[in-house]
C-alpha positions as CSV (number, residue, x, y, z in Angstrom):
1,X,-26.6,-25.0,-9.9
2,X,-23.5,-23.1,-8.8
3,X,-22.2,-23.2,-12.4
4,X,-25.5,-21.7,-13.8
5,X,-25.2,-19.0,-11.0
6,X,-21.7,-18.0,-12.1
7,X,-22.7,-17.7,-15.9
8,X,-25.6,-15.6,-14.9
9,X,-23.2,-13.5,-12.9
10,X,-20.8,-13.0,-15.7
11,X,-23.6,-11.8,-18.1
12,X,-25.0,-9.6,-15.4
13,X,-21.5,-8.0,-14.8
14,X,-20.9,-7.4,-18.6
15,X,-24.1,-5.2,-18.7
16,X,-23.3,-3.4,-15.6
17,X,-19.9,-2.7,-16.6
18,X,-21.1,-1.0,-19.8
19,X,-23.5,1.1,-17.8
20,X,-20.9,2.1,-15.2
21,X,-18.2,3.1,-17.7
22,X,-16.5,6.3,-16.3
23,X,-17.1,9.6,-17.7
24,X,-14.3,11.8,-19.1
25,X,-12.4,13.7,-16.4
26,X,-13.2,17.4,-16.1
27,X,-10.5,20.0,-16.8
28,X,-7.9,20.3,-14.1
29,X,-5.2,22.7,-13.1
30,X,-2.6,20.6,-11.2
31,X,-0.9,17.3,-10.6
32,X,-0.1,15.5,-7.4
33,X,2.7,12.9,-7.7
34,X,3.7,10.5,-4.9
35,X,5.5,7.3,-4.3
36,X,4.3,3.9,-3.0
37,X,7.2,1.9,-1.6
38,X,7.9,-1.1,-4.1
39,X,4.4,-1.0,-5.7
40,X,5.6,-0.1,-9.2
41,X,7.6,-3.3,-9.4
42,X,5.0,-5.8,-8.2
43,X,3.5,-7.1,-11.6
44,X,1.4,-9.7,-9.6
45,X,-0.8,-12.2,-11.3
46,X,-2.9,-15.2,-10.0
47,X,-1.5,-18.6,-10.5
48,X,-2.5,-22.1,-9.5
49,X,-0.9,-25.5,-9.1
50,X,-2.4,-29.0,-8.4
51,X,-3.2,-29.7,-4.8
52,X,-1.0,-32.9,-4.5
53,X,2.3,-33.9,-3.3
54,X,5.2,-34.2,-5.9
55,X,6.6,-37.7,-6.0
56,X,10.3,-38.2,-6.0
57,X,10.1,-39.6,-9.7
58,X,7.9,-36.9,-11.2
59,X,8.7,-33.4,-12.6
60,X,7.1,-30.2,-11.2
61,X,3.6,-29.6,-12.5
62,X,3.2,-26.6,-14.9
63,X,1.8,-23.4,-13.3
64,X,-1.5,-22.3,-14.8
65,X,-1.9,-18.4,-14.8
66,X,-5.4,-17.7,-14.0
67,X,-5.5,-13.8,-14.3
68,X,-4.9,-12.0,-17.6
69,X,-1.6,-10.1,-17.0
70,X,-3.2,-6.7,-17.1
71,X,-2.0,-4.4,-14.3
72,X,-1.5,-5.7,-10.8
73,X,-3.8,-8.8,-9.7
74,X,-3.7,-10.3,-6.3
75,X,-5.8,-11.8,-3.4
76,X,-7.6,-14.3,-5.5
77,X,-10.4,-16.7,-4.7
78,X,-12.3,-19.4,-6.5
79,X,-16.0,-19.0,-7.2
80,X,-18.2,-21.6,-5.6
81,X,-18.4,-23.5,-8.9
82,X,-14.6,-23.5,-9.3
83,X,-14.9,-22.4,-12.8
84,X,-14.3,-18.7,-12.2
85,X,-11.7,-16.6,-10.4
86,X,-12.5,-13.7,-8.1
87,X,-9.5,-11.3,-7.6
88,X,-8.4,-7.8,-6.8
89,X,-6.9,-5.8,-9.6
90,X,-5.4,-2.2,-9.9
91,X,-6.4,-1.5,-13.6
92,X,-7.8,1.8,-14.5
93,X,-6.2,3.5,-11.5
94,X,-8.5,2.0,-8.9
95,X,-8.4,-1.1,-6.7
96,X,-11.5,-3.1,-7.7
97,X,-12.9,-6.6,-7.6
98,X,-13.1,-8.6,-10.8
99,X,-14.3,-12.1,-12.0
100,X,-12.9,-14.0,-15.1
101,X,-13.5,-17.6,-16.2
102,X,-10.9,-20.0,-15.5
103,X,-9.5,-21.6,-18.7
104,X,-9.5,-25.3,-19.3
105,X,-6.1,-27.0,-19.8
106,X,-6.5,-26.5,-23.6
107,X,-6.8,-22.8,-23.4
108,X,-4.7,-22.0,-20.3
109,X,-2.4,-19.8,-22.1
110,X,-4.9,-17.7,-23.8
111,X,-5.6,-14.0,-22.8
112,X,-8.9,-13.3,-21.1
113,X,-10.9,-10.2,-20.2
114,X,-11.7,-9.6,-16.6
115,X,-15.2,-8.4,-15.9
116,X,-15.5,-5.7,-13.2
117,X,-17.8,-6.4,-10.3
118,X,-20.7,-3.8,-10.2
119,X,-20.2,-0.9,-8.0
120,X,-22.7,0.1,-5.3
121,X,-22.2,3.8,-5.8
122,X,-25.2,5.1,-4.0
123,X,-24.3,3.1,-0.8
124,X,-20.5,3.6,-1.0
125,X,-19.8,7.2,-1.5
126,X,-16.1,6.6,-2.0
127,X,-16.6,3.6,-4.1
128,X,-14.9,4.7,-7.3
129,X,-11.7,5.5,-5.3
130,X,-12.0,3.2,-2.3
131,X,-10.0,0.0,-1.8
132,X,-11.8,-3.3,-2.3
133,X,-10.2,-6.4,-1.1
134,X,-10.5,-10.1,-0.1
135,X,-13.5,-11.1,-2.2
136,X,-15.8,-14.2,-1.5
137,X,-18.9,-15.3,-3.1
138,X,-21.7,-17.0,-1.1
139,X,-22.6,-20.5,-2.4
140,X,-25.4,-19.4,-4.5
141,X,-23.2,-16.9,-6.2
142,X,-25.6,-14.0,-5.4
143,X,-23.7,-12.2,-2.7
144,X,-20.2,-10.8,-2.8
145,X,-18.4,-10.4,0.5
146,X,-15.3,-8.1,0.6
147,X,-13.3,-5.4,2.6
148,X,-13.8,-1.8,1.5
149,X,-12.5,1.6,2.7
150,X,-15.6,3.2,1.2
151,X,-16.7,5.0,4.4
152,X,-14.5,7.3,6.6
153,X,-13.8,6.3,10.2
154,X,-15.3,8.4,12.9
155,X,-11.9,9.6,14.3
156,X,-8.4,9.9,13.2
157,X,-6.0,6.9,13.3
158,X,-8.9,4.6,12.9
159,X,-9.0,2.2,10.1
160,X,-11.6,2.7,7.4
161,X,-11.5,-1.1,6.5
162,X,-14.9,-2.8,7.0
163,X,-16.7,-5.9,5.5
164,X,-19.5,-5.3,3.2
165,X,-22.1,-7.6,1.5
166,X,-23.2,-6.7,-1.9
167,X,-26.3,-8.5,-3.6
168,X,-25.0,-8.7,-7.1
169,X,-28.4,-9.0,-8.9
170,X,-29.7,-5.8,-7.3
171,X,-26.5,-4.0,-6.4
172,X,-27.8,-3.4,-2.8
173,X,-24.9,-3.2,-0.3
174,X,-24.9,-3.8,3.4
175,X,-22.1,-2.9,5.9
176,X,-21.5,-6.0,8.1
177,X,-18.8,-4.3,10.4
178,X,-20.3,-2.1,13.3
179,X,-19.5,1.6,13.1
180,X,-16.4,2.5,14.9
181,X,-14.8,-0.9,14.3
182,X,-12.5,-2.1,11.6
183,X,-12.4,-5.6,10.2
184,X,-9.8,-7.3,8.0
185,X,-9.5,-10.6,6.1
186,X,-13.0,-11.9,5.9
187,X,-13.7,-15.4,5.0
188,X,-17.4,-16.8,4.3
189,X,-18.2,-20.3,5.9
190,X,-19.0,-23.1,3.5
191,X,-22.9,-22.7,4.0
192,X,-22.5,-18.9,3.6
193,X,-24.3,-18.3,6.8
194,X,-21.3,-16.9,8.7
195,X,-18.3,-14.8,8.0
196,X,-15.2,-14.7,10.1
197,X,-12.9,-11.6,10.2
198,X,-9.9,-10.2,11.9
199,X,-10.6,-7.2,14.0
200,X,-8.9,-5.0,16.6
201,X,-12.3,-4.5,18.2
202,X,-13.6,-1.4,19.8
203,X,-10.0,-0.4,20.8
204,X,-8.9,0.2,17.3
205,X,-5.6,0.1,15.7
206,X,-2.6,0.6,18.2
207,X,0.0,1.6,15.6
208,X,1.4,-1.8,14.8
209,X,3.2,-2.1,11.6
210,X,4.0,-5.8,11.7
211,X,1.5,-8.3,13.2
212,X,-1.8,-6.5,14.1
213,X,-3.4,-6.8,17.5
214,X,-6.5,-8.5,16.1
215,X,-8.9,-11.2,17.3
216,X,-11.3,-13.5,15.3
217,X,-14.9,-12.3,15.2
218,X,-17.7,-14.4,13.7
219,X,-21.1,-12.8,12.4
220,X,-23.9,-13.5,10.2
221,X,-23.0,-13.0,6.5
222,X,-26.5,-11.6,5.6
223,X,-26.5,-8.6,8.1
224,X,-23.6,-8.7,10.4
225,X,-25.7,-9.8,13.5
226,X,-24.8,-12.3,16.1
227,X,-21.3,-10.7,16.0
228,X,-19.2,-12.6,18.6
229,X,-15.5,-12.6,19.7
230,X,-14.7,-16.3,18.9
231,X,-10.8,-16.5,19.2
232,X,-8.4,-14.0,20.8
233,X,-5.2,-13.2,19.2
234,X,-5.6,-14.2,15.7
235,X,-5.8,-13.1,12.1
236,X,-6.5,-14.3,8.6
237,X,-9.2,-16.8,9.3
238,X,-10.3,-19.6,6.9
239,X,-13.1,-22.2,7.2
240,X,-12.3,-25.9,6.7
241,X,-15.8,-26.8,7.5
242,X,-18.9,-25.2,9.2
243,X,-17.2,-25.7,12.7
244,X,-13.3,-25.5,12.1
245,X,-11.5,-22.3,11.4
246,X,-7.7,-22.1,10.8
247,X,-5.9,-18.8,11.6
248,X,-2.5,-17.4,12.1
249,X,-0.9,-15.9,15.2
250,X,2.5,-14.6,16.0
251,X,3.6,-16.0,19.3
252,X,6.0,-14.6,22.1
253,X,8.7,-16.9,20.5
254,X,8.5,-14.6,17.5
255,X,7.3,-17.1,15.0
256,X,4.1,-16.8,13.0
257,X,2.2,-20.1,13.4
258,X,-1.1,-21.6,12.1
259,X,-3.8,-22.6,14.6
260,X,-7.0,-24.6,14.4
261,X,-10.2,-23.5,16.4
262,X,-13.2,-25.7,16.9
263,X,-16.3,-23.5,16.8
264,X,-19.4,-24.2,18.7
265,X,-22.8,-22.5,18.2
266,X,-25.0,-22.0,21.3
267,X,-28.7,-22.1,21.3
268,X,-29.0,-18.4,20.8
269,X,-26.7,-18.7,17.6
270,X,-23.8,-17.1,19.4
271,X,-20.4,-18.4,18.6
272,X,-17.4,-19.6,20.8
273,X,-14.2,-21.4,20.4
274,X,-14.5,-24.9,22.0
275,X,-10.8,-25.7,21.5
276,X,-7.7,-23.9,19.9
277,X,-4.6,-25.9,19.1
278,X,-1.4,-24.9,17.3
279,X,-0.8,-26.7,14.0
280,X,2.7,-25.6,13.0
281,X,5.7,-25.8,15.4
282,X,8.1,-23.0,16.2
283,X,11.3,-22.7,14.0
284,X,9.7,-21.2,10.8
285,X,7.1,-18.8,10.0
286,X,3.6,-20.1,8.7
287,X,0.9,-17.8,7.9
288,X,-2.1,-16.8,5.7
289,X,-3.6,-20.2,5.9
290,X,-6.3,-21.4,3.4
291,X,-8.7,-24.5,3.8
292,X,-11.6,-25.8,1.9
293,X,-14.3,-28.5,2.4
294,X,-13.1,-30.0,-0.8
295,X,-9.8,-30.8,0.7
296,X,-10.4,-32.2,4.1
297,X,-7.5,-32.4,6.4
298,X,-5.3,-30.1,4.2
299,X,-4.3,-26.5,4.9
300,X,-2.3,-24.4,2.5
301,X,0.0,-21.9,4.1
302,X,2.7,-19.4,3.1
303,X,6.0,-19.9,4.9
304,X,9.5,-18.4,5.4
305,X,11.9,-21.0,6.5
306,X,15.4,-20.6,7.8
307,X,17.9,-20.7,4.9
308,X,15.6,-19.1,2.3
309,X,14.9,-15.5,1.6
310,X,11.6,-16.3,-0.2
311,X,8.1,-17.0,1.0
312,X,6.6,-20.2,-0.5
313,X,3.4,-22.1,-0.5
314,X,3.3,-25.4,1.4
315,X,0.4,-27.7,2.2
316,X,0.0,-29.3,5.6
317,X,-1.9,-32.5,6.2
318,X,-3.4,-32.3,9.6
319,X,-5.4,-35.5,9.3
320,X,-2.8,-37.6,11.0
321,X,-3.2,-38.5,14.6
322,X,-0.8,-37.8,17.5
323,X,0.0,-34.3,16.3
324,X,2.3,-35.7,13.4
325,X,1.4,-33.3,10.5
326,X,2.8,-34.0,7.0
327,X,4.0,-31.0,4.7
328,X,4.5,-31.0,1.0
329,X,6.0,-28.1,-1.1
330,X,3.9,-26.5,-3.7
331,X,5.7,-23.6,-5.2
332,X,9.5,-24.0,-4.4
333,X,10.0,-26.8,-7.0
334,X,8.3,-24.6,-9.8
335,X,9.7,-21.0,-8.9
336,X,12.4,-21.2,-6.1
337,X,13.5,-17.7,-6.4
338,X,10.1,-15.9,-6.2
339,X,7.8,-14.7,-3.4
340,X,4.4,-16.5,-3.4
341,X,1.5,-14.8,-1.5
342,X,-1.9,-15.7,0.1
343,X,-2.9,-19.2,-1.0
344,X,-6.5,-20.2,-1.5
345,X,-7.9,-23.7,-2.4
346,X,-10.5,-24.5,-5.0
347,X,-13.9,-25.8,-3.7
348,X,-13.2,-29.1,-5.3
349,X,-9.9,-29.4,-3.6
350,X,-8.1,-29.9,-6.8
351,X,-5.8,-26.8,-7.0
352,X,-4.2,-24.3,-4.9
353,X,-3.9,-20.7,-6.0
354,X,-1.7,-17.8,-5.0
355,X,-0.3,-14.7,-6.4
356,X,3.3,-13.8,-7.4
357,X,5.2,-11.5,-9.6
358,X,4.9,-12.6,-13.2
359,X,8.4,-11.2,-14.0
360,X,9.5,-9.3,-17.1
361,X,9.6,-12.2,-19.5
362,X,6.5,-11.3,-21.2
363,X,7.8,-7.8,-21.9
364,X,5.5,-5.8,-19.7
365,X,7.9,-3.5,-17.8
366,X,6.3,-1.5,-15.1
367,X,5.5,2.2,-15.6
368,X,7.6,4.9,-14.0
369,X,4.5,7.0,-13.9
370,X,1.1,5.4,-13.2
371,X,-2.2,7.3,-13.4
372,X,-4.5,6.8,-10.3
373,X,-8.0,7.8,-10.1
374,X,-8.3,11.2,-8.5
375,X,-11.1,12.0,-6.1
376,X,-11.3,15.5,-7.5
377,X,-10.5,15.4,-11.2
378,X,-11.7,19.0,-11.6
379,X,-8.9,20.0,-9.2
380,X,-6.0,17.8,-9.9
381,X,-4.7,14.6,-11.5
382,X,-3.0,12.0,-9.5
383,X,0.1,10.0,-10.4
384,X,2.3,7.3,-8.7
385,X,6.1,7.4,-9.6
386,X,8.6,4.6,-9.2
387,X,10.9,6.7,-7.0
388,X,10.8,9.0,-3.9
389,X,10.7,12.8,-3.5
390,X,9.4,13.6,-6.8
391,X,9.1,17.3,-8.0
392,X,8.3,19.0,-11.2
393,X,10.3,21.8,-12.8
394,X,8.3,25.0,-12.8
395,X,7.6,24.8,-16.5
396,X,6.2,21.3,-16.1
397,X,8.5,19.7,-18.7
398,X,10.7,17.6,-16.2
399,X,10.4,15.6,-13.1
400,X,13.3,14.9,-10.7
401,X,13.1,12.2,-8.1
402,X,15.6,10.0,-6.1
403,X,16.1,6.3,-6.0
404,X,17.8,6.0,-2.6
405,X,20.5,6.0,-3.9
406,X,20.6,8.1,-7.1
407,X,19.2,11.4,-8.3
408,X,17.2,11.2,-11.6
409,X,15.5,13.5,-14.0
410,X,12.9,12.4,-16.7
411,X,10.9,14.5,-19.2
412,X,7.2,14.5,-18.0
413,X,6.0,13.6,-21.7
414,X,8.0,10.3,-21.6
415,X,10.6,11.4,-24.2
416,X,14.2,10.8,-23.8
417,X,14.1,8.2,-21.1
418,X,15.4,8.6,-17.4
419,X,18.7,10.4,-16.8
420,X,20.8,9.8,-13.7
421,X,22.5,12.8,-12.7
422,X,23.9,11.8,-9.4
423,X,24.7,8.2,-8.2
424,X,25.1,8.8,-4.5
425,X,22.4,8.9,-1.8
426,X,20.4,12.2,-2.2
427,X,17.0,13.3,-0.8
428,X,14.7,15.2,-1.4
429,X,14.4,17.3,-4.6
430,X,13.1,20.9,-5.4
431,X,13.5,23.0,-8.4
432,X,14.7,26.7,-8.3
433,X,11.8,29.1,-9.2
434,X,14.0,31.6,-11.2
435,X,17.2,29.9,-12.3
436,X,16.3,27.1,-15.1
437,X,17.7,23.7,-14.5
438,X,18.7,24.1,-10.8
439,X,17.7,21.3,-8.5
440,X,18.2,21.5,-4.7
441,X,18.8,18.3,-2.8
442,X,20.9,17.0,0.2
443,X,23.6,14.5,-0.1
444,X,24.5,12.0,2.5
445,X,22.8,9.2,4.6
446,X,19.2,9.4,5.5
447,X,17.9,8.4,8.9
448,X,21.0,9.9,10.4
449,X,21.8,11.7,13.7
450,X,22.0,15.5,14.1
451,X,25.7,15.5,13.8
452,X,26.0,13.3,10.8
453,X,27.5,15.1,7.8
454,X,24.7,15.8,5.3
455,X,24.9,18.7,3.1
456,X,22.5,20.8,0.9
457,X,23.6,21.2,-2.7
458,X,22.5,22.8,-5.9
459,X,22.7,20.6,-9.0
460,X,22.8,22.5,-12.3
461,X,21.6,20.6,-15.5
462,X,23.0,23.3,-17.8
463,X,21.3,26.2,-19.5
464,X,19.1,24.2,-22.0
465,X,17.8,20.7,-22.7
466,X,20.7,20.3,-25.2
467,X,23.4,20.9,-22.6
468,X,24.3,17.5,-20.9
469,X,26.7,19.0,-18.4
470,X,26.2,18.8,-14.8
471,X,27.7,20.8,-11.9
472,X,27.2,20.5,-8.1
473,X,27.6,23.2,-5.7
474,X,27.7,22.6,-1.9
475,X,25.6,25.2,-0.1
476,X,26.1,24.3,3.6
477,X,29.2,23.9,5.6
478,X,30.3,22.3,8.8
479,X,28.3,19.2,8.9
480,X,25.1,19.0,11.2
481,X,22.7,17.0,8.9
482,X,21.5,19.8,6.6
483,X,18.6,18.5,4.5
484,X,15.2,19.1,3.0
485,X,15.9,22.3,1.0
486,X,13.1,24.3,-0.4
487,X,13.6,27.5,-2.4
488,X,11.6,30.7,-2.0
489,X,9.4,31.7,-5.0
490,X,11.5,34.9,-5.6
491,X,14.6,32.7,-6.0
492,X,16.6,34.5,-3.2
493,X,16.4,32.1,-0.2
494,X,16.4,28.4,0.7
495,X,14.7,27.0,3.9
496,X,16.2,23.8,5.1
497,X,16.6,21.5,8.1
498,X,19.9,21.4,10.2
499,X,21.0,19.5,13.3
500,X,23.9,21.9,13.9
501,X,22.6,22.9,17.3
502,X,22.1,19.3,18.5
503,X,18.5,19.4,17.5
504,X,16.9,19.5,14.0
505,X,15.5,23.0,13.4
506,X,14.9,25.1,10.4
507,X,17.2,27.8,9.0
508,X,17.3,30.0,5.9
509,X,20.1,30.7,3.7
510,X,21.1,32.3,0.4
511,X,19.9,30.4,-2.6
512,X,23.0,31.0,-4.9
513,X,25.8,31.3,-2.3
514,X,24.5,29.3,0.4
515,X,25.7,29.8,4.0
516,X,28.5,32.1,2.6
517,X,25.8,34.5,1.4
518,X,24.0,34.7,4.7
519,X,22.0,32.4,7.1
520,X,19.6,32.8,9.8
521,X,17.7,30.5,12.2
522,X,13.9,30.2,11.8
523,X,12.9,27.8,14.4
524,X,14.6,26.9,17.7
525,X,13.9,24.2,20.4
526,X,14.7,20.7,21.7
527,X,12.6,18.8,19.0
528,X,12.8,17.9,15.4
529,X,11.4,20.4,12.8
530,X,12.0,18.9,9.3
531,X,10.5,18.2,5.8
532,X,9.9,21.9,5.0
533,X,8.3,23.5,2.0
534,X,7.9,27.1,1.0
535,X,4.6,28.2,-0.4
536,X,4.2,29.5,-3.8
537,X,3.0,32.9,-2.8
538,X,6.0,33.2,-0.5
539,X,3.9,33.8,2.7
540,X,4.3,30.6,4.5
541,X,6.7,27.7,5.2
542,X,5.1,24.2,6.2
543,X,7.0,21.6,8.0
544,X,6.7,18.5,10.0
545,X,7.6,18.6,13.7
546,X,7.4,16.5,16.9
547,X,7.4,19.8,19.0
548,X,4.2,18.8,20.7
549,X,5.9,15.6,22.2
550,X,9.8,15.9,21.6
551,X,11.2,12.5,20.8
552,X,7.9,10.7,21.2
553,X,7.8,9.6,17.5
554,X,4.7,11.5,16.8
555,X,4.8,14.2,14.0
556,X,2.3,17.0,13.1
557,X,2.3,19.5,10.3
558,X,2.9,23.2,11.2
559,X,3.3,26.5,9.3
560,X,5.2,29.5,10.1
561,X,5.9,32.9,8.3
562,X,9.5,33.2,6.8
563,X,10.0,36.0,9.3
564,X,9.4,33.5,12.2
565,X,5.8,34.8,13.2
566,X,2.5,33.1,13.0
567,X,3.4,29.6,14.0
568,X,0.4,27.4,14.1
569,X,-0.3,23.6,13.8
570,X,-2.3,22.7,10.8
571,X,-3.0,18.9,11.1
572,X,-2.3,16.1,13.5
573,X,-3.7,12.6,13.2
574,X,-3.9,11.9,17.0
575,X,-1.7,11.2,20.0
576,X,1.1,9.1,18.7
577,X,0.1,9.8,15.1
578,X,2.2,11.0,12.1
579,X,1.6,13.4,9.5
580,X,4.6,14.3,7.4
581,X,6.1,15.5,4.1
582,X,3.9,18.6,3.5
583,X,3.8,20.3,0.1
584,X,1.8,23.4,-0.9
585,X,-0.9,23.5,-3.7
586,X,-0.1,25.8,-6.5
587,X,-2.4,28.4,-5.1
588,X,-0.9,28.2,-1.5
589,X,-4.3,27.4,0.1
590,X,-3.9,23.7,0.6
591,X,-1.3,21.1,1.6
592,X,-0.9,17.6,0.4
593,X,0.9,15.2,2.9
594,X,1.3,11.7,3.9
595,X,-0.2,10.4,7.3
596,X,-1.5,7.5,9.3
597,X,-4.9,9.4,9.7
598,X,-6.7,6.3,8.2
599,X,-4.6,3.7,10.0
600,X,-4.1,0.4,8.2
601,X,-6.3,-1.2,5.5
602,X,-5.1,-4.8,5.6
603,X,-2.9,-7.3,7.5
604,X,0.7,-6.3,6.8
605,X,2.0,-9.8,6.5
606,X,-0.3,-10.3,3.5
607,X,1.8,-7.8,1.5
608,X,5.5,-7.4,0.6
609,X,7.6,-5.3,2.8
610,X,6.4,-1.9,3.8
611,X,8.1,0.1,6.6
612,X,4.8,1.8,7.5
613,X,1.7,0.1,5.9
614,X,-0.5,2.9,7.0
615,X,0.9,5.7,4.9
616,X,-1.8,7.3,2.7
617,X,-1.9,10.6,0.8
618,X,-4.3,13.3,2.1
619,X,-4.9,17.0,1.6
620,X,-6.0,19.8,3.9
621,X,-6.7,23.5,3.8
622,X,-4.1,25.6,5.3
623,X,-6.5,26.6,8.1
624,X,-6.9,23.0,9.1
625,X,-10.3,22.4,7.6
626,X,-11.3,20.1,4.6
627,X,-9.2,17.1,5.3
628,X,-9.6,14.7,2.3
629,X,-8.1,11.3,1.6
630,X,-6.7,10.8,-1.8
631,X,-5.2,7.3,-1.8
632,X,-6.8,4.1,-0.6
633,X,-4.5,1.0,-0.5
634,X,-2.8,-1.4,1.9
635,X,0.7,-0.2,0.9
636,X,2.9,2.7,2.0
637,X,2.4,6.0,0.1
638,X,4.7,8.9,0.8
639,X,6.6,12.0,-0.3
640,X,4.0,13.8,-2.3
641,X,4.5,17.0,-4.3
642,X,2.1,19.2,-6.2
643,X,2.5,21.2,-9.3
644,X,0.2,23.5,-11.4
645,X,1.2,21.6,-14.5
646,X,-1.7,19.3,-15.4
647,X,-0.5,15.8,-16.4
648,X,-3.0,13.7,-18.3
649,X,-2.7,10.0,-18.4
650,X,-2.5,10.2,-22.3
651,X,0.5,12.6,-21.8
652,X,2.6,9.8,-20.3
653,X,1.4,6.7,-22.2
654,X,3.7,3.7,-21.6
655,X,6.9,5.2,-22.7
656,X,8.2,6.0,-19.2
657,X,9.4,2.6,-17.7
658,X,10.3,1.8,-14.2
659,X,13.5,0.2,-13.2
660,X,12.4,-3.4,-13.2
661,X,9.6,-5.8,-12.4
662,X,9.8,-8.0,-9.2
663,X,12.4,-5.7,-7.6
664,X,10.7,-5.6,-4.3
665,X,11.5,-7.3,-0.8
666,X,9.5,-9.5,1.5
667,X,8.6,-8.3,5.0
668,X,11.9,-7.5,6.8
669,X,10.6,-8.6,10.1
670,X,10.0,-12.2,8.6
671,X,13.9,-12.4,8.1
672,X,15.3,-15.0,10.7
673,X,17.3,-12.8,13.3
674,X,15.8,-9.6,11.6
675,X,15.7,-6.4,13.7
676,X,13.2,-3.6,13.5
677,X,13.8,-1.2,10.7
678,X,13.2,2.7,10.2
679,X,9.8,3.9,9.1
680,X,9.1,5.7,5.9
681,X,6.1,7.9,6.7
682,X,7.8,9.1,9.8
683,X,11.2,9.4,8.3
684,X,12.9,12.6,9.3
685,X,16.4,11.8,7.8
């Protein structure tokens, strides 16, 4: 029955995919380019291995790749019939849910097309753009349960992530998460009657960037009713049977551990945890558990053990008595030097799936520039770059960006390849408006104190494209952490941040001669003013500042006239919030920036390392109205810029390549003896 339901679903999706094919974008007059930490190198695919221990005399089993190698594919799940794969994919510039048939052993190497799950556009106004994640099908194959950021939260710094149920034959969609609340990591019970999810509850997100302060809630899959707090302090639930949930929790000892909760149902169908016990001991991290009724007594987990820098999938046999659990490795014998994420077990208990980077062996190097679906294609196109602090030359022909370390320039049409023009640490980039081939940046350590020597420089690329000479001119003197230069549109001045007074404030100096040609102070106070950008019409300077709460870690975006008058705050996400890296639109009427305005969209431990997993790209009018979310993902977006040059996806093609697949890191805070690290969205260098 389940197999026939899956076949019907595939046929239905083919038809709906044809009907839902996107229309060509309207003409646009600008491009926004931003970075996502590490994302360009992921190259994830879904793989599976047999769910059985490896004997000492046998060789490791061959991995089966279940997804098709197109784009980035992750967070898989088996359909109830076990003959199809549900997964998340970022093809076509969006994060969407897909289903594809799982090949038999005879065709496991063949390429397959993935079929896009139908969108419920009338009910999900953000659906073409919004994140969709953690898919599950009910046993009859008719209902898809998933997380989406389709609907805005009711207040700043509240997550948009909520659980939805889409009836696939009709396309009707119901939100299961109450308004004003966020849910993450949903799991459907074996009967399909119940769904468990991790949620911060009505208090909302508290600014956590490592383990979220969530509890496990259980509610009816059909309509979200009977919602009950079942387990306090837990995340990533998975059902072993109709009354057993496994989940992870980070304890006071610092270790992630997996727990088992026995669930009881009262006469009024409300849920409670009759017992909770720890399954994994301290001494190593175990998280993102997966169970299945088809594999009774077995739980697949991701682990980080002392002595290894990689997360691997292991299986725990919890059926033994007296608390003696047996472990067997799944992925380390096959791919010891790769990270493996978020296991899931097939309904028949035969296989355990996961995602990992597919590597560069098949020749698909990641793109340096990746087109992202814009929420306003009639206004601007949207691209992700494999680098930080990108900026376009004013003729639109070249893009400068940094690699932390390294300063690079590429032609925006993909010709010529990338060119490294400085090997040391530099940040950010800004092109002179009048003098061709001049890039302003700052050289020295980022995340440094006010007295650290960091200097603003002008980098000259030569008079024309045939001239390969490079010269660097230092514009600031005397140290004092001088950074974030932005030139005036008339080419005469540069605004920059300096800590020379003991506090990071803004200054304006001569663009050609630097401080030697004249300097004046623009802002003054015992706070940090930083990340400044001069408007194209010359009227305003936007910057990020913590002046509303100096030293408190919260940043808002302000504007001031170059003569020091008219200071006003434009946007602030909330108390404790961060809005940073403002950049003016070509008409000077809007700003693009990065912020925690939409909080987080997934449990951070389920992804590679991100200093701040809440960073998303937004725009706002300079009067503070019209705030709009541009990016929807569970990663860390930052350092946007905006150019009047309209870059089309076909203008870039696949000629611009990133620096290498799989070059990303696991969560730093999983490192044994690791210490907290600096944060990107709130970085003020």
